[in-house]
C-alpha positions as CSV (number, residue, x, y, z in Angstrom):
1,M,9.9,10.5,-4.3
2,R,9.8,11.2,-0.6
3,R,9.4,15.0,-1.1
4,P,5.8,15.4,-1.9
5,G,3.9,18.6,-2.3
6,A,0.7,19.7,-0.6
7,A,-2.5,17.7,-0.9
8,A,-6.2,18.5,-0.4
9,R,-6.1,16.9,3.0
10,R,-3.7,18.0,5.7
11,S,-2.7,14.6,6.9
12,I,-1.9,13.2,3.4
13,R,0.9,14.5,1.2
14,Y,1.0,13.7,-2.5
15,G,3.8,13.7,-5.1
16,L,4.8,11.5,-8.1
17,G,1.7,9.4,-7.8
18,L,2.3,8.4,-4.2
19,T,0.7,9.6,-1.0
20,S,2.4,9.7,2.3
21,T,-0.1,8.8,5.0
22,P,0.6,8.9,8.8
23,L,0.2,5.6,10.7
24,S,-1.6,5.6,14.1
25,C,1.4,3.5,15.4
26,G,3.9,6.1,14.3
27,G,5.7,6.7,10.9
28,V,4.0,6.9,7.5
29,Y,3.2,4.6,4.6
30,W,3.6,5.4,1.0
31,G,1.1,4.3,-1.5
32,H,-1.7,5.0,-3.9
33,G,-5.4,4.0,-4.2
34,G,-8.1,4.4,-6.7
35,T,-11.8,4.1,-7.4
36,I,-13.9,3.4,-10.5
37,P,-17.6,2.6,-10.3
38,G,-18.0,-0.6,-8.3
39,Y,-14.3,-1.0,-7.3
40,R,-11.9,0.5,-4.8
41,T,-8.2,-0.2,-4.1
42,R,-5.8,1.0,-1.5
43,G,-2.2,-0.1,-1.1
44,G,1.1,1.1,0.4
45,V,4.4,0.2,2.0
46,T,6.3,1.5,5.0
47,G,10.0,2.4,5.0
48,D,10.9,-0.9,6.6
49,G,9.1,-2.9,3.9
50,R,5.7,-3.8,5.5
51,A,3.1,-3.7,2.7
52,V,-0.6,-3.9,2.3
53,N,-3.0,-4.1,-0.7
54,I,-6.8,-4.0,-0.4
55,A,-9.2,-4.4,-3.3
56,V,-13.0,-4.5,-3.0
57,T,-15.7,-4.9,-5.7
58,T,-18.5,-2.9,-4.1
59,I,-18.3,0.6,-2.5
60,P,-20.9,1.1,0.2
61,T,-21.3,4.6,1.7
62,G,-18.5,5.4,4.0
63,A,-16.2,2.7,2.6
64,A,-13.3,5.0,1.9
65,A,-12.7,5.6,5.6
66,Q,-13.1,1.9,6.3
67,H,-10.5,1.0,3.7
68,Q,-8.0,3.6,4.9
69,A,-8.5,2.3,8.5
70,A,-8.0,-1.3,7.4
71,A,-4.7,-0.4,5.6
72,V,-3.4,1.5,8.6
73,D,-4.4,-1.4,10.9
74,A,-2.6,-4.0,8.8
75,L,0.6,-1.9,8.6
76,C,0.6,-1.3,12.4
77,R,0.4,-5.0,13.3
């Protein structure tokens, strides 16, 4: 599960339904998010067990970057 293939974005790797995303404090987190009209989720876990899940019920413009930043911030604390 930790040998993902290439993804559309250079910093995120994807495989078996999980993405590997770099953390600003070092390391990566593994997770998966999703969007349907009116909802967005983002979640993940680090190798040492720190975890985060974010769910919102509205999606304003630019929200994807805010949710990604919130997930990284929570995992880096």
